[in-house]
PQR file of N, CA, C, O and H, with PARSE charges and radii, in Angstrom:
ATOM      1  N   MET A   1     -16.313 109.893 195.113 -0.4000 1.5000
ATOM      2  CA  MET A   1     -17.710 109.981 195.507 -0.0000 2.0000
ATOM      3  C   MET A   1     -18.181 108.584 195.915  0.5500 1.7000
ATOM      4  O   MET A   1     -17.956 107.604 195.204 -0.5500 1.4000
ATOM      5  N   LYS A   2     -18.820 108.518 197.043 -0.4000 1.5000
ATOM      6  CA  LYS A   2     -19.305 107.238 197.542 -0.0000 2.0000
ATOM      7  C   LYS A   2     -20.695 106.935 197.019  0.5500 1.7000
ATOM      8  O   LYS A   2     -21.484 107.835 196.730 -0.5500 1.4000
ATOM      9  H   LYS A   2     -19.002 109.314 197.620  0.4000 1.0000
ATOM     10  N   GLU A   3     -20.975 105.649 196.905 -0.4000 1.5000
ATOM     11  CA  GLU A   3     -22.330 105.233 196.553 -0.0000 2.0000
ATOM     12  C   GLU A   3     -22.676 103.980 197.330  0.5500 1.7000
ATOM     13  O   GLU A   3     -21.798 103.263 197.810 -0.5500 1.4000
ATOM     14  H   GLU A   3     -20.334 104.918 197.140  0.4000 1.0000
ATOM     15  N   ILE A   4     -23.956 103.733 197.445 -0.4000 1.5000
ATOM     16  CA  ILE A   4     -24.450 102.537 198.107 -0.0000 2.0000
ATOM     17  C   ILE A   4     -25.478 101.895 197.177  0.5500 1.7000
ATOM     18  O   ILE A   4     -26.269 102.586 196.536 -0.5500 1.4000
ATOM     19  H   ILE A   4     -24.669 104.316 197.055  0.4000 1.0000
ATOM     20  N   ILE A   5     -25.453 100.566 197.114 -0.4000 1.5000
ATOM     21  CA  ILE A   5     -26.339  99.838 196.211 -0.0000 2.0000
ATOM     22  C   ILE A   5     -27.331  99.018 197.033  0.5500 1.7000
ATOM     23  O   ILE A   5     -26.956  98.319 197.974 -0.5500 1.4000
ATOM     24  H   ILE A   5     -24.810 100.005 197.635  0.4000 1.0000
ATOM     25  N   PHE A   6     -28.597  99.120 196.656 -0.4000 1.5000
ATOM     26  CA  PHE A   6     -29.655  98.330 197.279 -0.0000 2.0000
ATOM     27  C   PHE A   6     -30.231  97.366 196.260  0.5500 1.7000
ATOM     28  O   PHE A   6     -30.470  97.731 195.109 -0.5500 1.4000
ATOM     29  H   PHE A   6     -28.901  99.688 195.892  0.4000 1.0000
ATOM     30  N   ILE A   7     -30.453  96.136 196.689 -0.4000 1.5000
ATOM     31  CA  ILE A   7     -31.175  95.155 195.897 -0.0000 2.0000
ATOM     32  C   ILE A   7     -32.653  95.315 196.259  0.5500 1.7000
ATOM     33  O   ILE A   7     -33.020  95.232 197.431 -0.5500 1.4000
ATOM     34  H   ILE A   7     -30.259  95.839 197.624  0.4000 1.0000
ATOM     35  N   VAL A   8     -33.497  95.544 195.253 -0.4000 1.5000
ATOM     36  CA  VAL A   8     -34.930  95.780 195.484 -0.0000 2.0000
ATOM     37  C   VAL A   8     -35.723  94.647 194.843  0.5500 1.7000
ATOM     38  O   VAL A   8     -35.519  94.304 193.679 -0.5500 1.4000
ATOM     39  H   VAL A   8     -33.198  95.612 194.301  0.4000 1.0000
ATOM     40  N   GLU A   9     -36.626  94.076 195.627 -0.4000 1.5000
ATOM     41  CA  GLU A   9     -37.502  93.018 195.141 -0.0000 2.0000
ATOM     42  C   GLU A   9     -38.942  93.353 195.506  0.5500 1.7000
ATOM     43  O   GLU A   9     -39.202  93.993 196.524 -0.5500 1.4000
ATOM     44  H   GLU A   9     -36.791  94.355 196.574  0.4000 1.0000
ATOM     45  N   LYS A  10     -39.870  92.916 194.668 -0.4000 1.5000
ATOM     46  CA  LYS A  10     -41.282  93.068 195.005 -0.0000 2.0000
ATOM     47  C   LYS A  10     -41.613  92.102 196.126  0.5500 1.7000
ATOM     48  O   LYS A  10     -41.194  90.945 196.110 -0.5500 1.4000
ATOM     49  H   LYS A  10     -39.658  92.396 193.840  0.4000 1.0000
ATOM     50  N   ASP A  11     -42.366  92.586 197.093 -0.4000 1.5000
ATOM     51  CA  ASP A  11     -42.816  91.737 198.193 -0.0000 2.0000
ATOM     52  C   ASP A  11     -44.054  90.976 197.743  0.5500 1.7000
ATOM     53  O   ASP A  11     -44.956  91.579 197.160 -0.5500 1.4000
ATOM     54  H   ASP A  11     -42.706  93.526 197.106  0.4000 1.0000
ATOM     55  N   PRO A  12     -44.130  89.674 197.991 -0.5600 1.5000
ATOM     56  CA  PRO A  12     -45.307  88.907 197.568  0.2800 2.0000
ATOM     57  C   PRO A  12     -46.622  89.433 198.157  0.5500 1.7000
ATOM     58  O   PRO A  12     -47.689  89.230 197.579 -0.5500 1.4000
ATOM     59  N   GLU A  13     -46.539  90.100 199.293 -0.4000 1.5000
ATOM     60  CA  GLU A  13     -47.738  90.638 199.940 -0.0000 2.0000
ATOM     61  C   GLU A  13     -48.012  92.084 199.528  0.5500 1.7000
ATOM     62  O   GLU A  13     -48.965  92.696 200.010 -0.5500 1.4000
ATOM     63  H   GLU A  13     -45.672  90.265 199.762  0.4000 1.0000
ATOM     64  N   GLY A  14     -47.185  92.628 198.647 -0.4000 1.5000
ATOM     65  CA  GLY A  14     -47.343  94.003 198.175 -0.0000 2.0000
ATOM     66  C   GLY A  14     -46.194  94.886 198.601  0.5500 1.7000
ATOM     67  O   GLY A  14     -45.585  94.664 199.648 -0.5500 1.4000
ATOM     68  H   GLY A  14     -46.411  92.131 198.255  0.4000 1.0000
ATOM     69  N   GLY A  15     -45.900  95.872 197.805 -0.4000 1.5000
ATOM     70  CA  GLY A  15     -44.809  96.795 198.115 -0.0000 2.0000
ATOM     71  C   GLY A  15     -43.462  96.260 197.671  0.5500 1.7000
ATOM     72  O   GLY A  15     -43.373  95.381 196.814 -0.5500 1.4000
ATOM     73  H   GLY A  15     -46.395  96.053 196.955  0.4000 1.0000
ATOM     74  N   PHE A  16     -42.409  96.809 198.276 -0.4000 1.5000
ATOM     75  CA  PHE A  16     -41.041  96.490 197.893 -0.0000 2.0000
ATOM     76  C   PHE A  16     -40.171  96.292 199.124  0.5500 1.7000
ATOM     77  O   PHE A  16     -40.399  96.911 200.164 -0.5500 1.4000
ATOM     78  H   PHE A  16     -42.481  97.522 198.972  0.4000 1.0000
ATOM     79  N   ASN A  17     -39.171  95.423 198.999 -0.4000 1.5000
ATOM     80  CA  ASN A  17     -38.149  95.214 200.025 -0.0000 2.0000
ATOM     81  C   ASN A  17     -36.806  95.621 199.435  0.5500 1.7000
ATOM     82  O   ASN A  17     -36.534  95.366 198.262 -0.5500 1.4000
ATOM     83  H   ASN A  17     -38.986  94.920 198.154  0.4000 1.0000
ATOM     84  N   ALA A  18     -35.967  96.255 200.254 -0.4000 1.5000
ATOM     85  CA  ALA A  18     -34.651  96.679 199.787 -0.0000 2.0000
ATOM     86  C   ALA A  18     -33.599  96.325 200.827  0.5500 1.7000
ATOM     87  O   ALA A  18     -33.794  96.547 202.022 -0.5500 1.4000
ATOM     88  H   ALA A  18     -36.188  96.462 201.207  0.4000 1.0000
ATOM     89  N   SER A  19     -32.478  95.770 200.362 -0.4000 1.5000
ATOM     90  CA  SER A  19     -31.360  95.478 201.263 -0.0000 2.0000
ATOM     91  C   SER A  19     -30.068  95.961 200.619  0.5500 1.7000
ATOM     92  O   SER A  19     -29.845  95.780 199.422 -0.5500 1.4000
ATOM     93  H   SER A  19     -32.319  95.590 199.391  0.4000 1.0000
ATOM     94  N   ALA A  20     -29.232  96.570 201.429 -0.4000 1.5000
ATOM     95  CA  ALA A  20     -27.986  97.159 200.940 -0.0000 2.0000
ATOM     96  C   ALA A  20     -26.913  96.088 200.775  0.5500 1.7000
ATOM     97  O   ALA A  20     -26.816  95.162 201.580 -0.5500 1.4000
ATOM     98  H   ALA A  20     -29.413  96.717 202.401  0.4000 1.0000
ATOM     99  N   LEU A  21     -26.116  96.226 199.735 -0.4000 1.5000
ATOM    100  CA  LEU A  21     -24.968  95.344 199.538 -0.0000 2.0000
ATOM    101  C   LEU A  21     -23.810  95.844 200.396  0.5500 1.7000
ATOM    102  O   LEU A  21     -23.412  97.005 200.300 -0.5500 1.4000
ATOM    103  H   LEU A  21     -26.194  96.979 199.082  0.4000 1.0000
ATOM    104  N   GLY A  22     -23.273  94.962 201.234 -0.4000 1.5000
ATOM    105  CA  GLY A  22     -22.114  95.316 202.036 -0.0000 2.0000
ATOM    106  C   GLY A  22     -22.432  96.026 203.340  0.5500 1.7000
ATOM    107  O   GLY A  22     -21.522  96.336 204.109 -0.5500 1.4000
ATOM    108  H   GLY A  22     -23.597  94.019 201.312  0.4000 1.0000
ATOM    109  N   TYR A  23     -23.692  96.287 203.603 -0.4000 1.5000
ATOM    110  CA  TYR A  23     -24.116  96.951 204.836 -0.0000 2.0000
ATOM    111  C   TYR A  23     -25.338  96.226 205.383  0.5500 1.7000
ATOM    112  O   TYR A  23     -26.109  95.641 204.622 -0.5500 1.4000
ATOM    113  H   TYR A  23     -24.432  96.035 202.979  0.4000 1.0000
ATOM    114  N   SER A  24     -25.515  96.263 206.680 -0.4000 1.5000
ATOM    115  CA  SER A  24     -26.695  95.633 207.281 -0.0000 2.0000
ATOM    116  C   SER A  24     -27.845  96.636 207.346  0.5500 1.7000
ATOM    117  O   SER A  24     -28.285  97.038 208.424 -0.5500 1.4000
ATOM    118  H   SER A  24     -24.890  96.738 207.299  0.4000 1.0000
ATOM    119  N   ILE A  25     -28.319  97.030 206.160 -0.4000 1.5000
ATOM    120  CA  ILE A  25     -29.423  97.980 206.040 -0.0000 2.0000
ATOM    121  C   ILE A  25     -30.527  97.311 205.226  0.5500 1.7000
ATOM    122  O   ILE A  25     -30.330  96.937 204.070 -0.5500 1.4000
ATOM    123  H   ILE A  25     -27.962  96.704 205.285  0.4000 1.0000
ATOM    124  N   ILE A  26     -31.688  97.171 205.855 -0.4000 1.5000
ATOM    125  CA  ILE A  26     -32.848  96.570 205.199 -0.0000 2.0000
ATOM    126  C   ILE A  26     -34.057  97.447 205.482  0.5500 1.7000
ATOM    127  O   ILE A  26     -34.253  97.891 206.613 -0.5500 1.4000
ATOM    128  H   ILE A  26     -31.848  97.475 206.794  0.4000 1.0000
ATOM    129  N   THR A  27     -34.868  97.698 204.461 -0.4000 1.5000
ATOM    130  CA  THR A  27     -36.077  98.492 204.650 -0.0000 2.0000
ATOM    131  C   THR A  27     -37.125  98.074 203.630  0.5500 1.7000
ATOM    132  O   THR A  27     -36.866  97.235 202.767 -0.5500 1.4000
ATOM    133  H   THR A  27     -34.709  97.337 203.543  0.4000 1.0000
ATOM    134  N   GLN A  28     -38.302  98.662 203.735 -0.4000 1.5000
ATOM    135  CA  GLN A  28     -39.387  98.333 202.812 -0.0000 2.0000
ATOM    136  C   GLN A  28     -40.278  99.534 202.618  0.5500 1.7000
ATOM    137  O   GLN A  28     -40.185 100.518 203.350 -0.5500 1.4000
ATOM    138  H   GLN A  28     -38.512  99.344 204.436  0.4000 1.0000
ATOM    139  N   GLY A  29     -41.146  99.447 201.623 -0.4000 1.5000
ATOM    140  CA  GLY A  29     -42.112 100.508 201.363 -0.0000 2.0000
ATOM    141  C   GLY A  29     -43.248  99.978 200.510  0.5500 1.7000
ATOM    142  O   GLY A  29     -43.056  99.078 199.692 -0.5500 1.4000
ATOM    143  H   GLY A  29     -41.222  98.647 201.028  0.4000 1.0000
ATOM    144  N   GLU A  30     -44.428 100.537 200.703 -0.4000 1.5000
ATOM    145  CA  GLU A  30     -45.598 100.121 199.929 -0.0000 2.0000
ATOM    146  C   GLU A  30     -45.541 100.633 198.491  0.5500 1.7000
ATOM    147  O   GLU A  30     -45.989  99.957 197.565 -0.5500 1.4000
ATOM    148  H   GLU A  30     -44.584 101.268 201.367  0.4000 1.0000
ATOM    149  N   THR A  31     -44.986 101.830 198.313 -0.4000 1.5000
ATOM    150  CA  THR A  31     -44.840 102.428 196.989 -0.0000 2.0000
ATOM    151  C   THR A  31     -43.367 102.732 196.747  0.5500 1.7000
ATOM    152  O   THR A  31     -42.556 102.686 197.672 -0.5500 1.4000
ATOM    153  H   THR A  31     -44.621 102.379 199.066  0.4000 1.0000
ATOM    154  N   MET A  32     -43.026 103.044 195.500 -0.4000 1.5000
ATOM    155  CA  MET A  32     -41.634 103.380 195.195 -0.0000 2.0000
ATOM    156  C   MET A  32     -41.209 104.654 195.921  0.5500 1.7000
ATOM    157  O   MET A  32     -40.081 104.749 196.404 -0.5500 1.4000
ATOM    158  H   MET A  32     -43.685 103.082 194.749  0.4000 1.0000
ATOM    159  N   ALA A  33     -42.105 105.625 195.998 -0.4000 1.5000
ATOM    160  CA  ALA A  33     -41.788 106.876 196.706 -0.0000 2.0000
ATOM    161  C   ALA A  33     -41.533 106.610 198.189  0.5500 1.7000
ATOM    162  O   ALA A  33     -40.595 107.154 198.772 -0.5500 1.4000
ATOM    163  H   ALA A  33     -43.021 105.548 195.606  0.4000 1.0000
ATOM    164  N   GLU A  34     -42.365 105.776 198.787 -0.4000 1.5000
ATOM    165  CA  GLU A  34     -42.183 105.443 200.200 -0.0000 2.0000
ATOM    166  C   GLU A  34     -40.888 104.662 200.408  0.5500 1.7000
ATOM    167  O   GLU A  34     -40.174 104.888 201.385 -0.5500 1.4000
ATOM    168  H   GLU A  34     -43.127 105.333 198.314  0.4000 1.0000
ATOM    169  N   LEU A  35     -40.587 103.748 199.494 -0.4000 1.5000
ATOM    170  CA  LEU A  35     -39.344 102.984 199.598 -0.0000 2.0000
ATOM    171  C   LEU A  35     -38.133 103.910 199.555  0.5500 1.7000
ATOM    172  O   LEU A  35     -37.216 103.760 200.362 -0.5500 1.4000
ATOM    173  H   LEU A  35     -41.166 103.565 198.700  0.4000 1.0000
ATOM    174  N   LYS A  36     -38.116 104.862 198.629 -0.4000 1.5000
ATOM    175  CA  LYS A  36     -36.984 105.783 198.518 -0.0000 2.0000
ATOM    176  C   LYS A  36     -36.819 106.607 199.793  0.5500 1.7000
ATOM    177  O   LYS A  36     -35.696 106.808 200.256 -0.5500 1.4000
ATOM    178  H   LYS A  36     -38.862 104.983 197.973  0.4000 1.0000
ATOM    179  N   ASN A  37     -37.914 107.081 200.360 -0.4000 1.5000
ATOM    180  CA  ASN A  37     -37.832 107.823 201.624 -0.0000 2.0000
ATOM    181  C   ASN A  37     -37.313 106.939 202.748  0.5500 1.7000
ATOM    182  O   ASN A  37     -36.492 107.374 203.556 -0.5500 1.4000
ATOM    183  H   ASN A  37     -38.826 106.917 199.984  0.4000 1.0000
ATOM    184  N   ASN A  38     -37.793 105.687 202.802 -0.4000 1.5000
ATOM    185  CA  ASN A  38     -37.352 104.769 203.846 -0.0000 2.0000
ATOM    186  C   ASN A  38     -35.885 104.382 203.676  0.5500 1.7000
ATOM    187  O   ASN A  38     -35.183 104.180 204.667 -0.5500 1.4000
ATOM    188  H   ASN A  38     -38.459 105.333 202.146  0.4000 1.0000
ATOM    189  N   VAL A  39     -35.416 104.277 202.435 -0.4000 1.5000
ATOM    190  CA  VAL A  39     -33.998 104.003 202.186 -0.0000 2.0000
ATOM    191  C   VAL A  39     -33.156 105.161 202.715  0.5500 1.7000
ATOM    192  O   VAL A  39     -32.148 104.936 203.385 -0.5500 1.4000
ATOM    193  H   VAL A  39     -35.986 104.441 201.631  0.4000 1.0000
ATOM    194  N   ARG A  40     -33.557 106.385 202.425 -0.4000 1.5000
ATOM    195  CA  ARG A  40     -32.820 107.558 202.935 -0.0000 2.0000
ATOM    196  C   ARG A  40     -32.780 107.559 204.454  0.5500 1.7000
ATOM    197  O   ARG A  40     -31.730 107.801 205.050 -0.5500 1.4000
ATOM    198  H   ARG A  40     -34.376 106.568 201.880  0.4000 1.0000
ATOM    199  N   ASP A  41     -33.925 107.288 205.089 -0.4000 1.5000
ATOM    200  CA  ASP A  41     -33.990 107.258 206.557 -0.0000 2.0000
ATOM    201  C   ASP A  41     -33.098 106.152 207.125  0.5500 1.7000
ATOM    202  O   ASP A  41     -32.395 106.363 208.113 -0.5500 1.4000
ATOM    203  H   ASP A  41     -34.778 107.091 204.605  0.4000 1.0000
ATOM    204  N   ALA A  42     -33.131 104.972 206.496 -0.4000 1.5000
ATOM    205  CA  ALA A  42     -32.325 103.852 206.978 -0.0000 2.0000
ATOM    206  C   ALA A  42     -30.833 104.144 206.854  0.5500 1.7000
ATOM    207  O   ALA A  42     -30.053 103.788 207.738 -0.5500 1.4000
ATOM    208  H   ALA A  42     -33.702 104.801 205.693  0.4000 1.0000
ATOM    209  N   ILE A  43     -30.440 104.788 205.766 -0.4000 1.5000
ATOM    210  CA  ILE A  43     -29.032 105.159 205.586 -0.0000 2.0000
ATOM    211  C   ILE A  43     -28.615 106.164 206.650  0.5500 1.7000
ATOM    212  O   ILE A  43     -27.538 106.047 207.235 -0.5500 1.4000
ATOM    213  H   ILE A  43     -31.074 105.076 205.048  0.4000 1.0000
ATOM    214  N   LYS A  44     -29.459 107.142 206.898 -0.4000 1.5000
ATOM    215  CA  LYS A  44     -29.155 108.166 207.907 -0.0000 2.0000
ATOM    216  C   LYS A  44     -28.999 107.535 209.290  0.5500 1.7000
ATOM    217  O   LYS A  44     -28.133 107.947 210.061 -0.5500 1.4000
ATOM    218  H   LYS A  44     -30.334 107.238 206.423  0.4000 1.0000
ATOM    219  N   CYS A  45     -29.821 106.546 209.608 -0.4000 1.5000
ATOM    220  CA  CYS A  45     -29.728 105.858 210.900 -0.0000 2.0000
ATOM    221  C   CYS A  45     -28.482 104.974 210.989  0.5500 1.7000
ATOM    222  O   CYS A  45     -27.902 104.823 212.064 -0.5500 1.4000
ATOM    223  H   CYS A  45     -30.524 106.211 208.981  0.4000 1.0000
ATOM    224  N   HIS A  46     -28.077 104.401 209.876 -0.4000 1.5000
ATOM    225  CA  HIS A  46     -26.952 103.464 209.869 -0.0000 2.0000
ATOM    226  C   HIS A  46     -25.606 104.167 210.059  0.5500 1.7000
ATOM    227  O   HIS A  46     -24.756 103.686 210.808 -0.5500 1.4000
ATOM    228  H   HIS A  46     -28.548 104.524 209.002  0.4000 1.0000
ATOM    229  N   PHE A  47     -25.414 105.287 209.394 -0.4000 1.5000
ATOM    230  CA  PHE A  47     -24.135 105.993 209.456 -0.0000 2.0000
ATOM    231  C   PHE A  47     -24.188 107.038 210.565  0.5500 1.7000
ATOM    232  O   PHE A  47     -25.075 107.891 210.587 -0.5500 1.4000
ATOM    233  H   PHE A  47     -26.104 105.678 208.786  0.4000 1.0000
ATOM    234  N   SER A  48     -23.233 106.963 211.480 -0.4000 1.5000
ATOM    235  CA  SER A  48     -23.247 107.849 212.645 -0.0000 2.0000
ATOM    236  C   SER A  48     -22.819 109.281 212.311  0.5500 1.7000
ATOM    237  O   SER A  48     -23.216 110.220 213.000 -0.5500 1.4000
ATOM    238  H   SER A  48     -22.512 106.271 211.462  0.4000 1.0000
ATOM    239  N   GLU A  49     -22.021 109.450 211.268 -0.4000 1.5000
ATOM    240  CA  GLU A  49     -21.562 110.794 210.911 -0.0000 2.0000
ATOM    241  C   GLU A  49     -22.023 111.162 209.506  0.5500 1.7000
ATOM    242  O   GLU A  49     -21.988 110.341 208.589 -0.5500 1.4000
ATOM    243  H   GLU A  49     -21.699 108.687 210.708  0.4000 1.0000
ATOM    244  N   GLU A  50     -22.448 112.392 209.356 -0.4000 1.5000
ATOM    245  CA  GLU A  50     -22.969 112.899 208.075 -0.0000 2.0000
ATOM    246  C   GLU A  50     -21.954 112.729 206.945  0.5500 1.7000
ATOM    247  O   GLU A  50     -22.336 112.440 205.811 -0.5500 1.4000
ATOM    248  H   GLU A  50     -22.476 113.060 210.101  0.4000 1.0000
ATOM    249  N   LYS A  51     -20.676 112.903 207.240 -0.4000 1.5000
ATOM    250  CA  LYS A  51     -19.637 112.811 206.205 -0.0000 2.0000
ATOM    251  C   LYS A  51     -19.472 111.396 205.655  0.5500 1.7000
ATOM    252  O   LYS A  51     -18.919 111.219 204.570 -0.5500 1.4000
ATOM    253  H   LYS A  51     -20.365 113.138 208.161  0.4000 1.0000
ATOM    254  N   ASP A  52     -19.943 110.390 206.385 -0.4000 1.5000
ATOM    255  CA  ASP A  52     -19.827 108.998 205.954 -0.0000 2.0000
ATOM    256  C   ASP A  52     -20.995 108.528 205.090  0.5500 1.7000
ATOM    257  O   ASP A  52     -20.927 107.449 204.501 -0.5500 1.4000
ATOM    258  H   ASP A  52     -20.393 110.534 207.267  0.4000 1.0000
ATOM    259  N   ILE A  53     -22.056 109.314 205.007 -0.4000 1.5000
ATOM    260  CA  ILE A  53     -23.244 108.921 204.253 -0.0000 2.0000
ATOM    261  C   ILE A  53     -22.951 108.994 202.751  0.5500 1.7000
ATOM    262  O   ILE A  53     -22.543 110.043 202.252 -0.5500 1.4000
ATOM    263  H   ILE A  53     -22.111 110.191 205.485  0.4000 1.0000
ATOM    264  N   PRO A  54     -23.158 107.887 202.030 -0.5600 1.5000
ATOM    265  CA  PRO A  54     -22.943 107.899 200.575  0.2800 2.0000
ATOM    266  C   PRO A  54     -23.877 108.904 199.893  0.5500 1.7000
ATOM    267  O   PRO A  54     -25.046 109.024 200.261 -0.5500 1.4000
ATOM    268  N   GLN A  55     -23.361 109.610 198.916 -0.4000 1.5000
ATOM    269  CA  GLN A  55     -24.136 110.623 198.221 -0.0000 2.0000
ATOM    270  C   GLN A  55     -24.991 110.058 197.096  0.5500 1.7000
ATOM    271  O   GLN A  55     -25.979 110.673 196.694 -0.5500 1.4000
ATOM    272  H   GLN A  55     -22.412 109.512 198.617  0.4000 1.0000
ATOM    273  N   ILE A  56     -24.613 108.888 196.587 -0.4000 1.5000
ATOM    274  CA  ILE A  56     -25.360 108.263 195.498 -0.0000 2.0000
ATOM    275  C   ILE A  56     -25.992 106.980 196.025  0.5500 1.7000
ATOM    276  O   ILE A  56     -25.329 106.145 196.641 -0.5500 1.4000
ATOM    277  H   ILE A  56     -23.811 108.388 196.913  0.4000 1.0000
ATOM    278  N   ILE A  57     -27.291 106.846 195.768 -0.4000 1.5000
ATOM    279  CA  ILE A  57     -28.030 105.638 196.150 -0.0000 2.0000
ATOM    280  C   ILE A  57     -28.484 104.973 194.860  0.5500 1.7000
ATOM    281  O   ILE A  57     -29.222 105.559 194.068 -0.5500 1.4000
ATOM    282  H   ILE A  57     -27.830 107.524 195.267  0.4000 1.0000
ATOM    283  N   ARG A  58     -28.035 103.745 194.663 -0.4000 1.5000
ATOM    284  CA  ARG A  58     -28.387 103.008 193.456 -0.0000 2.0000
ATOM    285  C   ARG A  58     -29.353 101.883 193.840  0.5500 1.7000
ATOM    286  O   ARG A  58     -29.064 101.095 194.740 -0.5500 1.4000
ATOM    287  H   ARG A  58     -27.436 103.269 195.306  0.4000 1.0000
ATOM    288  N   LEU A  59     -30.492 101.812 193.161 -0.4000 1.5000
ATOM    289  CA  LEU A  59     -31.472 100.755 193.387 -0.0000 2.0000
ATOM    290  C   LEU A  59     -31.384  99.761 192.237  0.5500 1.7000
ATOM    291  O   LEU A  59     -31.594 100.121 191.079 -0.5500 1.4000
ATOM    292  H   LEU A  59     -30.727 102.452 192.429  0.4000 1.0000
ATOM    293  N   HIS A  60     -31.078  98.527 192.558 -0.4000 1.5000
ATOM    294  CA  HIS A  60     -30.959  97.466 191.559 -0.0000 2.0000
ATOM    295  C   HIS A  60     -32.183  96.565 191.712  0.5500 1.7000
ATOM    296  O   HIS A  60     -32.332  95.886 192.727 -0.5500 1.4000
ATOM    297  H   HIS A  60     -30.908  98.235 193.499  0.4000 1.0000
ATOM    298  N   PHE A  61     -33.052  96.558 190.712 -0.4000 1.5000
ATOM    299  CA  PHE A  61     -34.300  95.802 190.776 -0.0000 2.0000
ATOM    300  C   PHE A  61     -34.085  94.378 190.306  0.5500 1.7000
ATOM    301  O   PHE A  61     -33.511  94.141 189.243 -0.5500 1.4000
ATOM    302  H   PHE A  61     -32.930  97.110 189.887  0.4000 1.0000
ATOM    303  N   VAL A  62     -34.552  93.435 191.107 -0.4000 1.5000
ATOM    304  CA  VAL A  62     -34.439  92.019 190.801 -0.0000 2.0000
ATOM    305  C   VAL A  62     -35.851  91.460 190.687  0.5500 1.7000
ATOM    306  O   VAL A  62     -36.687  91.668 191.567 -0.5500 1.4000
ATOM    307  H   VAL A  62     -35.018  93.627 191.970  0.4000 1.0000
ATOM    308  N   SER A  63     -36.102  90.758 189.608 -0.4000 1.5000
ATOM    309  CA  SER A  63     -37.408  90.109 189.469 -0.0000 2.0000
ATOM    310  C   SER A  63     -37.187  88.661 189.056  0.5500 1.7000
ATOM    311  O   SER A  63     -36.187  88.317 188.426 -0.5500 1.4000
ATOM    312  H   SER A  63     -35.423  90.590 188.893  0.4000 1.0000
ATOM    313  N   GLU A  64     -38.129  87.841 189.421 -0.4000 1.5000
ATOM    314  CA  GLU A  64     -38.031  86.432 189.117 -0.0000 2.0000
ATOM    315  C   GLU A  64     -39.313  86.004 188.419  0.5500 1.7000
ATOM    316  O   GLU A  64     -40.414  86.355 188.841 -0.5500 1.4000
ATOM    317  H   GLU A  64     -38.942  88.121 189.932  0.4000 1.0000
ATOM    318  N   GLU A  65     -39.152  85.251 187.361 -0.4000 1.5000
ATOM    319  CA  GLU A  65     -40.312  84.738 186.634 -0.0000 2.0000
ATOM    320  C   GLU A  65     -40.152  83.234 186.513  0.5500 1.7000
ATOM    321  O   GLU A  65     -39.098  82.741 186.111 -0.5500 1.4000
ATOM    322  H   GLU A  65     -38.257  84.966 187.018  0.4000 1.0000
ATOM    323  N   VAL A  66     -41.192  82.520 186.858 -0.4000 1.5000
ATOM    324  CA  VAL A  66     -41.172  81.062 186.808 -0.0000 2.0000
ATOM    325  C   VAL A  66     -42.207  80.615 185.785  0.5500 1.7000
ATOM    326  O   VAL A  66     -43.341  81.093 185.790 -0.5500 1.4000
ATOM    327  H   VAL A  66     -42.048  82.921 187.184  0.4000 1.0000
ATOM    328  N   PHE A  67     -41.807  79.690 184.902 -0.4000 1.5000
ATOM    329  CA  PHE A  67     -42.742  79.128 183.941 -0.0000 2.0000
ATOM    330  C   PHE A  67     -42.361  77.676 183.693  0.5500 1.7000
ATOM    331  O   PHE A  67     -41.269  77.241 184.057 -0.5500 1.4000
ATOM    332  H   PHE A  67     -40.886  79.302 184.898  0.4000 1.0000
ATOM    333  N   THR A  68     -43.263  76.935 183.077 -0.4000 1.5000
ATOM    334  CA  THR A  68     -43.010  75.521 182.835 -0.0000 2.0000
ATOM    335  C   THR A  68     -42.627  75.286 181.383  0.5500 1.7000
ATOM    336  O   THR A  68     -42.933  76.098 180.509 -0.5500 1.4000
ATOM    337  H   THR A  68     -44.150  77.288 182.781  0.4000 1.0000
ATOM    338  N   TYR A  69     -41.966  74.186 181.140 -0.4000 1.5000
ATOM    339  CA  TYR A  69     -41.550  73.802 179.798 -0.0000 2.0000
ATOM    340  C   TYR A  69     -42.748  73.328 178.979  0.5500 1.7000
ATOM    341  O   TYR A  69     -42.887  73.676 177.807 -0.5500 1.4000
ATOM    342  H   TYR A  69     -41.717  73.527 181.849  0.4000 1.0000
ATOM    343  N   ALA A  70     -43.600  72.541 179.600 -0.4000 1.5000
ATOM    344  CA  ALA A  70     -44.729  71.940 178.888 -0.0000 2.0000
ATOM    345  C   ALA A  70     -45.928  72.854 178.827  0.5500 1.7000
ATOM    346  O   ALA A  70     -46.957  72.487 178.259 -0.5500 1.4000
ATOM    347  H   ALA A  70     -43.487  72.258 180.553  0.4000 1.0000
TER
END
C-alpha cells in the first residue's frame, strides 16, 4: 500500500501550508478541512494515472516556538 507524507506548517498570515516529501506537490488552505481537500486535489493533479495515486495521506505537523533564556 502506498502512502504520501506532507509536512504541514501554520502560515504566519493564517491558514496552513503543506508540501509533500519526495514529490513536487505544494498546497495551502485556510482551515484544516480546506487543506485536506486541497491536498487531495493536488495529489490528483500530480499523478497522471489513478493507479499511481497513494491511498494513504499522512500529514506531519511541524511547529516552531521561539523564546529567550533571560
